C-alpha positions as CSV (number, residue, x, y, z in Angstrom):
1,X,112.5,98.5,79.9
2,X,110.5,98.7,83.1
3,X,107.1,100.2,82.8
4,X,105.7,102.7,85.3
5,X,102.5,102.0,87.2
6,X,100.5,104.2,84.9
7,X,101.6,102.3,81.9
8,X,100.8,98.9,83.4
9,X,97.3,99.9,84.6
10,X,94.9,101.7,82.3
11,X,93.9,105.0,83.7
12,X,90.8,104.9,81.5
13,X,89.5,102.1,83.8
14,X,89.7,104.0,87.1
15,X,86.4,105.2,88.5
16,X,87.3,108.6,89.9
17,X,90.0,111.3,89.4
18,X,93.1,111.1,91.4
19,X,93.1,113.1,94.6
20,X,95.8,115.8,94.3
21,X,97.6,118.1,96.8
22,X,97.4,121.9,96.3
23,X,100.7,123.2,95.0
24,X,102.5,125.5,97.5
25,X,101.1,123.7,100.5
26,X,103.2,121.9,103.1
27,X,101.5,118.6,102.2
28,X,102.3,119.1,98.5
29,X,106.0,119.6,99.5
30,X,105.8,116.4,101.6
31,X,104.2,114.5,98.8
32,X,107.0,115.6,96.4
33,X,109.6,114.6,98.9
34,X,108.0,111.1,99.3
35,X,107.7,110.6,95.6
36,X,111.4,111.7,95.0
37,X,112.5,109.1,97.7
38,X,110.4,106.4,96.0
39,X,112.0,107.1,92.6
40,X,115.5,107.3,94.0
41,X,115.8,103.6,94.6
42,X,116.1,103.9,98.3
43,X,115.2,101.0,100.6
44,X,111.4,101.3,101.0
45,X,111.8,100.8,104.8
46,X,113.8,104.0,104.9
47,X,111.5,105.8,102.5
48,X,108.5,105.6,104.8
49,X,110.3,107.0,107.9
50,X,109.1,110.4,109.1
51,X,111.5,113.1,107.8
52,X,113.2,115.0,110.5
53,X,111.2,118.0,111.7
54,X,108.0,117.0,109.9
55,X,104.5,116.5,111.4
56,X,103.4,112.9,111.8
57,X,99.8,113.6,110.9
58,X,100.8,115.4,107.7
59,X,103.0,112.5,106.8
60,X,100.2,110.0,107.4
61,X,97.7,112.2,105.4
62,X,100.1,112.3,102.4
63,X,100.5,108.6,102.4
64,X,96.8,107.7,102.9
65,X,95.9,109.8,99.9
66,X,98.7,108.3,97.9
67,X,97.8,104.8,98.7
68,X,94.2,105.6,97.9
69,X,95.2,106.8,94.5
70,X,97.5,103.8,93.8
71,X,95.1,101.1,95.0
72,X,92.2,102.7,93.2
73,X,94.2,102.5,90.0
74,X,94.8,98.8,90.6
75,X,91.2,98.2,91.6
76,X,89.9,100.1,88.5
77,X,92.0,98.0,86.1
78,X,91.1,94.6,87.8
79,X,87.4,95.4,87.5
80,X,87.1,93.6,84.1
81,X,88.2,90.4,85.8
82,X,86.3,90.9,89.0
83,X,82.6,90.6,88.2
84,X,79.5,89.6,90.2
85,X,79.8,86.2,88.4
86,X,83.4,85.6,89.2
87,X,83.4,87.2,92.7
88,X,79.9,87.1,94.2
89,X,81.3,87.9,97.6
90,X,84.2,90.1,98.8
91,X,86.6,87.5,100.1
92,X,90.2,86.4,100.4
93,X,90.0,82.7,99.7
94,X,87.7,80.4,101.7
95,X,88.8,81.6,105.1
96,X,88.2,85.3,104.9
97,X,85.0,87.2,104.0
98,X,84.5,90.9,104.2
99,X,81.1,92.5,104.7
100,X,80.4,96.2,104.1
101,X,79.1,98.5,106.8
102,X,79.2,102.3,106.7
103,X,76.6,103.3,109.2
104,X,74.5,105.1,106.6
105,X,73.1,103.0,103.7
106,X,74.6,99.8,105.2
107,X,73.9,100.0,108.9
108,X,74.7,96.3,109.4
109,X,77.6,94.2,108.0
110,X,76.3,93.2,104.5
111,X,77.5,90.5,102.1
112,X,78.2,92.1,98.7
113,X,79.9,91.1,95.4
114,X,83.6,92.1,95.6
115,X,83.3,94.8,92.9
116,X,80.4,96.4,94.6
117,X,82.2,96.3,97.9
118,X,85.3,97.9,96.5
119,X,83.3,100.6,94.7
120,X,81.6,101.5,98.0
121,X,84.9,101.5,99.7
122,X,86.5,103.9,97.3
123,X,83.5,106.2,97.5
124,X,83.7,106.1,101.3
125,X,87.4,106.9,101.4
126,X,87.0,109.6,98.8
127,X,84.3,111.3,100.9
128,X,86.7,111.2,104.0
129,X,89.8,112.6,102.3
130,X,87.7,115.4,100.7
131,X,86.2,116.3,104.1
132,X,88.0,119.4,105.4
133,X,87.0,118.5,109.0
134,X,89.0,115.3,108.8
135,X,91.7,116.1,106.2
136,X,92.2,119.8,106.6
137,X,94.1,121.6,103.8
138,X,94.1,125.1,105.1
139,X,97.2,126.4,106.8
140,X,96.8,126.5,110.6
141,X,93.8,124.2,110.7
142,X,94.6,121.3,113.1
143,X,93.8,117.7,112.4
144,X,90.9,116.3,114.5
145,X,91.7,114.3,117.6
146,X,90.5,111.1,115.9
147,X,92.5,111.6,112.7
148,X,94.8,108.7,113.1
149,X,92.0,106.4,114.1
150,X,90.2,107.3,110.9
151,X,93.3,106.7,108.9
152,X,93.8,103.3,110.5
153,X,90.2,102.4,109.4
154,X,91.0,103.5,105.9
155,X,94.2,101.6,105.6
156,X,92.7,98.5,107.1
157,X,90.0,98.5,104.5
158,X,92.4,99.2,101.7
159,X,94.3,96.2,102.8
160,X,91.3,94.1,101.8
161,X,91.7,95.1,98.2
162,X,95.2,93.7,98.2
163,X,93.9,90.5,99.8
164,X,91.2,90.1,97.2
165,X,93.4,91.0,94.2
166,X,96.3,88.7,95.3
167,X,94.2,85.7,96.2
168,X,91.6,85.8,93.5
169,X,93.2,87.7,90.6
170,X,96.9,86.9,90.8
171,X,96.9,85.1,87.4
172,X,95.4,88.2,85.8
173,X,98.1,90.3,87.5
174,X,100.8,88.1,86.0
175,X,99.3,88.0,82.5
176,X,99.2,91.9,82.5
177,X,102.9,92.0,83.5
178,X,101.9,93.8,86.6
179,X,103.2,91.5,89.4
180,X,106.3,93.5,90.2
181,X,104.4,96.8,90.3
182,X,101.7,95.5,92.6
183,X,104.4,93.9,94.8
184,X,106.2,97.2,95.1
185,X,102.9,99.0,95.9
186,X,102.2,96.4,98.6
187,X,105.7,96.6,100.1
188,X,105.5,100.4,100.3
189,X,102.1,100.1,102.0
190,X,103.2,97.3,104.3
191,X,106.4,99.1,105.5
192,X,104.4,102.3,106.1
193,X,101.7,100.7,108.2
194,X,104.3,98.7,110.1
195,X,106.5,101.8,110.7
196,X,103.7,103.6,112.5
197,X,101.7,100.7,113.8
198,X,98.6,101.6,111.9
199,X,97.1,98.2,111.5
200,X,96.8,95.3,114.0
201,X,99.0,92.6,112.6
202,X,96.2,90.0,113.1
203,X,94.4,91.8,110.3
204,X,97.3,91.1,108.0
205,X,97.0,87.3,108.4
206,X,95.3,86.7,105.0
207,X,98.5,87.8,103.2
208,X,101.1,86.5,105.7
209,X,102.7,84.1,103.2
210,X,102.9,86.7,100.5
211,X,104.2,89.3,103.0
212,X,106.9,87.0,104.2
213,X,107.9,86.3,100.6
214,X,108.2,89.8,99.3
215,X,108.7,92.0,102.4
216,X,111.1,90.1,104.6
């Protein structure tokens, strides 16, 4: 019997509660529609397409929050394998190294252990999606003009979690029986960012071989 994502990954190991949509709102209805499509077995390429008559920014907001929740669950579970000793820098193999910068506590790109980097990343994303000026939840309140630019930054940084997990912790993924579930999460993410051109494809280079294998 196939296990759901929540059974494969221990929710006790996540570092923050899931971001949820307020029942009765348009975004909650969009979220339910997206989840129903995912569970229906439809081609993920079709699942990510904007439903007829829906607002693109709402659709992007729903998916950014959903990817945050899912990738945070993966990251939280992998933390027992990703320590300062095993992963002293946030990297994707020998060719790619990611440094943290947020303009506040880290004004310059700073080399950090992978777990510290990802913890700061999740805190940073959570602060953005809980910011009503960026992700408005009240009816009639418009998205800011730079909304999609903010989402591109979030999605770009979330991609780095996939890079690190796939390249440095793939054996642990397989030993947990989680390979198929992470692959599905990545495919969903990849098809979505590709559908709406939300990440420069040069940034996807670290996982090109994996992407060609599971997404094409």
